[in-house]
N, C-alpha and C positions, 0 to 999 in steps of 0.2 A: 565464530558467530554464524548462526544460520540465517537464511533469507528472512524467515519470520521474525527472528530477534532483531535484525537490522530494521525491518519495517516497523516493528513495535517500538523500538527505540526512537525512531524518527517521529512517529505519531505522538508518543508521550512527551518528547522533549520539545517538539516544534508546533504541534497542533492542539494539545490539551493545555489550557491555561493553568488549571488547578490539578496537579498530579499528586497531591498529598494522599497517600494510601491507595492511589488508583492502580488497580491490577487489570491489565488488558489481556484477555485470553484470546486464543487464536480464532475463536468462534463468536466473539462479541460482535453484535451488529453495529457497525460504525456509522452508517448513514441513517438507519432507522432510529437509533438512539440519540443522534445529534453529536456523537463524538467527533465526526468529521463532517464539515459542511461543504458547500460548493467551492468556497475559497480554499478550504483544506484539500479538496481533491486536486485543485490546480497545483498547489504546492507539492502535494504528494506525487503527482505526475512528473513534475520537474525533477524531484529527488530520485524517483525510480529510474527515469531515463538516464540521469547522470551517474548514479551509483551502479546500476547494472548494465549500462551501455545497451539499452534496448530502446526501441521506438514504439510507443503506444499509439496506435492508430485510432481514428474516429470510430471504427468498427469495434474496437475494444472498450470503448467508453459506455459500457453497460452497467447498470446498478449491481448486477450479480457478480461482476468482476471486482467490485470494490466494497462488497457488503461486509467483509471481515478480513482479518490478517491472513487467514487461511486461503481465501479466494484471491487476494492480491498476490500472495506467494505463488499460487498455482498459475496465475497469469504470467508472472515473471519467469517461472520455470518453463512455461510453454514458449515464451518469447526467446529465452536463452537457448532452448533446444532447437528452435527454428533458424538460428543465426548461422550463416556460413562460417566455416573455420577460416581463420586468418592465415 
């Protein structure tokens, strides 16, 4: 499963109440269309930090970082790339 698939799965299973026939593309505008609200962002942040072992800072909390699955995935890739190796 790709990062985008993992994020999409979380959003559709945990944040969208009615998923009948809902297809969420990588570029659907999550905030602008109301798919994800402020409570959803908080849930999503917790999920991302746990699932991908990253720390999302206050500086990262910009609308453009959470506007779509593609932008969230890019943020996670950036965070994972910047982590020191264990």
